[in-house]
N, C-alpha and C positions, 0 to 999 in steps of 0.2 A: 759236326757237333755230336757228341756221344749221347747215348740214351739218358745218362744221369744228368748231363748238362741240359737236355731238353726238359726234363722234370723240374730241375732247379729254375729254369727260365719261366716255365708256366706258373710255378708256385710264386715266383717273384711278381709276375704280372697280375695274378689273382690277388695277392696282398696289396699291390698298388691300387688295383681297381676298388677293393674294399675300402681302402684308406680314402680314396677320392669320394666314394659314396658317403662314408661317415662324415667327411669334411663338408660335403654338400648339405647333408641333413643338419649338421650343427649350424652352418651359415643360414640355412632357411629358417630354423627355429629362432636364431638370434634376430634376424630381420623381422620375423613375425612378431616378436615380443616388443620391438621398439615403439610402435604406435601405442601399445597398451601402457608402457612405462611413461611415454609422453603425456597420455591422457591422465594418468594418475598424478603426474606432476602438476598438470593444469588444475585438476580438482583440488589438490592440496594447497595451491596458491590462492584459492578463493577464501574470502573471510568466512569464518564460522562462529556461531554463538559461543561466547566464553562463559564458563561456569564461575560465578562469583560466590565465594563463601559468604554466608549470611552475616558473619561478624564484620566482614569488609563493608557490606551494604549498610549495616547498622552504624558503623563508624562514619561512613560517607554522608549519612543523613542526620548525624548527631542523634542517633536513637529514634529516627523517624520523627524528628522535632516538627511541630506544627508550623514553625516559622519557615521551614523548608518547603512547605506545600506550594506548588505552582499550578495545580489543577485538580479538579474532582470530576471523575467520570462515572458512567454507569457500571464499569467493571472494577474500578479501583481508584486509589489516590496517587497522584504523581508528585514526587519530591525532587528538588534540585539536589544532586549529590556531588560531592567532591572526593574523588578517589585518592589513595595515598600518594600517587604520582602527580597529583594536582589536576587530573583530567576531570572536566565537568561532564556529568551524565544526568539523564532523566531516569528516575526510578519509579516504575509503576508497581505499586503494591496492590495485588488483587484482593478484593473484599473477601474476608474469611468465609462467607456463606457460599461463594463460588468455588473456593478451594475445597471445602468439605463435600460439596455436591459433585465435584469432578475429580475425585481422587485418582481415577484411572483413565483420565482423558487424553493421555499422550502429550502432556504439556511440553516435555523436553523435545520430542520429535517435531512438534509444530514450530517451536521457537527456533530450533536449528534450521528448519526449512526457511523461515521468515528472514533469518539473518543473511541469507545469500542474496536477498533483493537489494539492488543498488541502483539508484536513479536520482538525478538532481531534484526531482519534485516529490520525493518521499523522505521521511525521516528513518534512518537506518536503525535496525535492531542490532545491538551489540552483544547482548548476552542475557543471562537469567540467573536466578538463585532459587534453590528449592530447599525446603526444610519442612518438618511436620507442621501443618497448618499454614504454611507460607508458600506463595508462588509470586515471584517477582520478575518483571521484565525490565531489562536495562536497555535504553536507547540513547542515541547521541542527544546532547543538549544543544538545541539550536537557538535558544534565546529569542524566540519570535512570539508575536502576539497572534491570537486566534482570530479568524474571520468573524466569529461570533462576537468577540469583544468589539471589533471595529463597527460592526453593523448594529448591534443591539445594546451594548453596555456603555460605551464611551461616547458621550455627546459630541466631542471634538473629532472622533474617528470618522464620522460621516463626511466632514469637510475634506478629509484626507483621501477618502475612498470615492473619487469621482468616477464617471462612467468608464473612462479609458483604463483606470486602475482596476475597476471591477471586472472588466473584460480580461485584463492581464491575469488577474487572480483566477478567474474561471478557466482560462486556457491552460495555465500552469497546473492547476488541480486536475484538469482533464488528462493532461499528459501523465501525471502521476498515477492516476487510476488506470489509464490505458496500459501503462507498463505493468502494473500488478496483474491485470487481466490477460494481456497478450505478450508481454515481454519477459515475464518471469517464468522460470521452469522449476517446479510446477506452477501453474497460474494460481494467483491468490485472490480470493474474494474478500473485499474489505469487511463487509458485514454491517457497517453503521456509518455511512457517509453523511456528514452534516457539518455545519459551519464551525463547530467547536473542534472538529478533527482536521481542519485546514489551517495551517499556520502561515503567517505572512511576515516576510522580512522587510527591512527598510526600503528595498527596491520594489516592494510589492510582488515579489516572487513567491509562489505558493508551494508549500510542502505538505503532503498528506501524511497523517500519523494515525496510530491506533488501529492498524489494519490486521486482519487475519486472526482476531482473538474472539470471534463470536462463538467459537466452540466452548468457551468457558461459561457462557450463559445462554444456551440455546432457547430457553423458554422464558427468559426475562423480557417483559414488555416495557418496563420503565426505560425511558430514554430512546426507545425505538419507534413508538407510535407517532405517525406523521412523517417518518423518514424512510419507511419501507412500504411496499405495496400490499394490497389486500391478500394477494396470493401467499405472502410470507407466512400468514397464520393458517393456511390451509393444511389439511392432513396429507393431501397428495401433492407431491413435488413442491412442498412449502419450504420455508426456511431461507437462509441466506444463499444467494447465487449472484452471478454476474448481472442478471436482469434486475434483481432487487437493488443492486448497487447503482445501476443506471437510473432507476427511479429516485433513489436518494440524491443522486447528482442533479436530477431535474428539480427537486425541491430546493437544493442549494442555489441553482440558477434563479429560481423564482424569488428566493430571499434577496439575492443580489439586485434583481430587477425592481422589487417592490419595497425593500427595506423592512418587510414584515417578518415575523417569526412564523414557523410552520404551524403552530397552534394545533398540534395533533391531527393534522390533515385538513384543517379548515382553509389554509392558504391555497392548497391545490383546488379545492371546490370553488373558492372565490375567484381565483386567477384564470382558470381555464376558459370560462365564458368570455371574460374580458379580452383574452388573446384571440379567441375565435371571432369576436365581433370587432377586432381592431380598436378597442377603446383604450388606447395607451395612455391618455391623459389621466384616466382613473387608475391605471395599473402601476405606473412608474412611481418610484420613491419620491414623494413630494418635497423631501429635503434637498433634492438636487434640481438644478435648472434643466429644463428639457433641451436636449441638444438640437442645433439647427438641422442637422442631417440625421434623420431617424432610421435610415435603412439598416444600419448595423444592429439597432435595438429590435427591429422587427425580426431579423433573422435569429438574434439571440433568444427572443421569446418563443419563436417557432421551435428551436432546439429544445428549450425547456418543456414545451407542450408535448413534443414527440416522446420525451423521456417519461413523463408522468401520465400522459393521456392515453397510452396504449397498453394492451395486455403484454405479458412477458414475451410472447413469441413474436410480437410486432414492434418491439422497441428497437431503437438503433443500438449498435454496439458502442462501447466506449471509444473504440478506434474511429468510428464515424463521427461521434460527438467531438472528439479531440481535433479531428481534421477540420471540421467546420469552424470551431472556435480559434484554432491556429490561423486559419485563413482570415477570419475577422480581425484578429489581433494584428496580423501583418498589414491588412488594408488600412486599419485605423492609424497604425504607426507610420505609414508611408506618406 
């Protein structure tokens, strides 16, 4: 082989080597990018809050007609809405005073985050509408009656809500709040757990609604007193948190046990000594017959006591509460 042929051969080998290196780099980068693209596709497949023009919401509620009102809460008024495609939705119109006092509260960011929460025991957030002086949250319309209505407003509701159904309702609501705390990313603090924020369907399955909106009224006491702990009002580490949700859930359990309203905290003060002294004949809802086997009610009451009778650091988590109630529901159903 001549000198010139040697040079040509080496040049060819160098070019081939460079080509292989470049190809290797390209393949490496392509493989490295695949998981990112797959992750992006997964994210894009998740539901996200839809922006509804205010004109569409106005049309869906017939101009916020009072005949469309299905609920009044501490944060706003809820209307039954019918969208142009015939879809039924619940439209929560935030009270103007909270809109004006929270102009820069990150409403859109929060609602988008809430819309990713999906669970059989919560009411899903579908979207929102924003305009000057208006903040609106759109959720699925589930056509259910609140636990508050069954317990405290409808005389016939008590007969329907026997002990087994009360336990079923409590266990379902616990699973919903447990998901908000431990199954959602990021975790969601409900902020105001009470009977009016637990909806019940004809099978007495519970669904938790109105969660994650406490940022709109951080200093509003109306509708909260009696459903949150004393620490809520403290300057240090106060406000809504998972532990205050657990307290509110304990109050909910006491309402199920006694048939009484919270009465701005009086229910807890009245019920705790009765549970401690095992005076269940005085504690239980007198409108229902006392069951022959009281063991499940003893445990039910102990869970309620643990939720409301301890400081924040000593309370059970919603995961622990849900586990006990799920177990009781299974035992009672078997």
